[in-house]
N, C-alpha and C positions, 0 to 999 in steps of 0.2 A: 474444427468444430468446437474445441474447448474454448477458444477465444470468445465465441458468441455468448457464452454464459455471462460474461462480464458486460459486453457491449450492448446486449439486448435488454438488459435491466432498465436502461434509461427510457426505453419506449414501451415496455410491457407492464411494468408495475404501476399500479394506481391505487393507493390506499391512504388512510388518514395520516399515517406516521412518516410519510416521505418528506423530502426537503421542500416539496411544492406539489405540483400535480403529478410529477414523475420523479424517479431517482435521477440525480444529475449525471451527465456524461463523465467519463474518466478524465484524469489529469496525468499528463506525462511526468515521469520521474527520471532524471538524469543525475547520477552520482557525481560528486565533485572529483576533479583530478588533483594531483599533488599541489597545484597552485591555487586550489580552492575555487576553480572555475567549473561550471556545469556545461561542458562542451561535448559534442558527439559528432561523429562522422556519418551517423545513420539517418540524418534528416529529422531528428526528433527535437522538439522545442520544450525544454523543461518548464513545467507549470502551465502548459497550454491545455485548455479544455478540448476534448475530442469533438471533431466534426466528422463528416462522412469519410473524408480522406484519412483521418487519423484512425478510424475504425478499421479501414483496409490495411493500414500500416501495422496496426496491432495484430491483426490476423496473420499477416506475413511474418512478422517477427516471432510470433508464437510458434509458427511452423518452421522457423529457422532460416528464413530468407531475408535479404535486404529489403527494407520497407519501401524503397524507391526503385531500385534496379532489378529486384527479383533474384539477385545472385545468392547462391547457397552460402551461408555464413559459417557453418560448422560441418565437419565431415560426416556426422551421423544424421544429417537432415532427413533422410528417408527411412530411418529405422523406426520400427513400431514401438521399441522400448525406450525411445529417447525421452528424457525429461524436458518438457517444453517450458515449464515455469514453476515457480514456488509462490504460494499464496499465504502470506502472513496476515491473518485477519485480526485487527486490533479493535477490541470492544471495551468500552468503559464500564464501570460498575452500574448496576441497574438504576440507581438514583439519578445518575447523570442523564440517562435516556428518558426517565420520567419527567424530569424538569425540562429537558429540551423539548419533549413532545407537547408540553402544555404552555410553553413560553410564548411571549409576544414575538413579533418578527425580529426586532432588534436583538433581543437576548438570544433567540434561537440562532441567528446568524453568527453571533459572537461565540457561542458554544461550538458551532460548526467550524469556525475559523481556528479556534484553539485546538480542536481535535485534529484538524488537517495539519496544523503546524507540528503538533506532537508526533503524529504519524510519520511525517517527513523526517523528524529528528531520529526516530526509531530506525528508519531505513539508512540514514547516514551513519548511525552507530554500527548497525549490524554489517553494513557494507564495507566497513574498514577491515573486516575479517574474510572478505570474499576473495577467492583465488581462481586463476585459470592456469593453463600450462602453455609453455612456448618451446618449440623445438620438436625434433623427431622422437618417436617412441612415446614414452610416458611424459617426456618433456621436463622442463624446469618450472616449478611453481612461481608465478608472478602475480602481482596485484590485478584484480579484476575490477573493471569499471562497470558498475551495475546499470542496467537499463530496465525500465518497467513503467508501471502506471498505478495510480491510486483510484479506487472506485468507492464512493461514499454511499452508504445505504442507511435507511432509517427504521427498518422493520426486521424482526426475527422471522424464522420460518413458520412460527406460530402466529404471525401477524401482531405480535406485541411490539411496543416501541423499543427499538434496540439500535441506537446509533452505533455504527461500526464502519471501518474502512478496510477494504480488501487491498492490501499492499502487494501487488503482483510484480515479481522479479523474474525477468526472462532467463531462459537457459542460455541464451546468447549474451555474451558480454564483450566489452572492448578492452584492449590493453592500452597502456599509456602511449604506445607507439601508433595507435590508431587501428591496428589489426583486430580481428575478432576471434573469439574462441568460445569454448563451452565452459559454463560455470562449474567449478568444483566446489560444492557447497558444504563439504563435511566440516571444515573448520568454522565456517560461518554458522552452521546449525548448532554447534556446541555452545554458541553464545545466545541462543534463543531465550533461555530463562533470564539471564542477566539483562538482556535488551528489553524483555517484557516488564521486568521490575522497574527499569528506568522509564519506560513508557508511562506506567502508572504514577510514578513519583513526579514526572514532568507534567502530567495531566493535572494531578492534584495541586501542584505548585501554581500552575497557570490559572486554574479555576479559582483558587484562593485570591490571586492577584485581581481577578475579575469581580471579586466581591462575595463569592460563595463561602459559606462555612464548610469546613472540611473536618471529618472525624475519622479516626482510624477504625478499620473493620478487619480484624485478623491481619493478614499480610497486605490487604488492599485498603480502600477508603470508601466513604460514601459522602454525598452532600448532606449536610445537617438539615433536619426538618422534614425529610421524606419518610413517612412512617413505614415500619417494617411490613405491615399488612398491604400497603400499596406496592412495595417492591415485590412481595410474594405474589400478588395478583397479576403482575406483569412478568 
């Protein structure tokens, strides 16, 4: 049931601040292996937009099953207290969303492209700290190859313009040897603050490259020229 929160958004939401008539479908995320390749044995295609079959695969993987064969991928697949996924929601400063919501098609798409790229960089960074275990009992900690999806949205719960990306990482991960296990997220979660700071710095850098004026605002930033009263209104 939890998976439908993300996949139903593309068909249910219809308001002024979306990417078009509806929120776009999800995009698969496959972490790099030690050779810098984004390969997986689970039948997922990194960067691919969701179709109907991908929606089914996402639901299966959320539940802990192989998205193609239906095989159970973790030992606790049927436990009610199993952690199915982690959602790292990345949202830029309000001025970015205001400019995005009022921009022409070309500028709007450019901001979306920048945000999607920066969100992927965030996942690559935080994923370097992801672990799983291998062996009997508590096992030996080994590198976890993250699997997940990115869902781009354009509105807040209050229906204000709010560009943001749900970076969903599955509780099921792969090891370098191709076998699967459960994500042990403790070490990864300790790096959330650092990763979020890098996300904002990366976003500001790329928006400046695109021609926007950037000004520091406490520990974050804003796009120059968007009045405070407009940011407050939204």
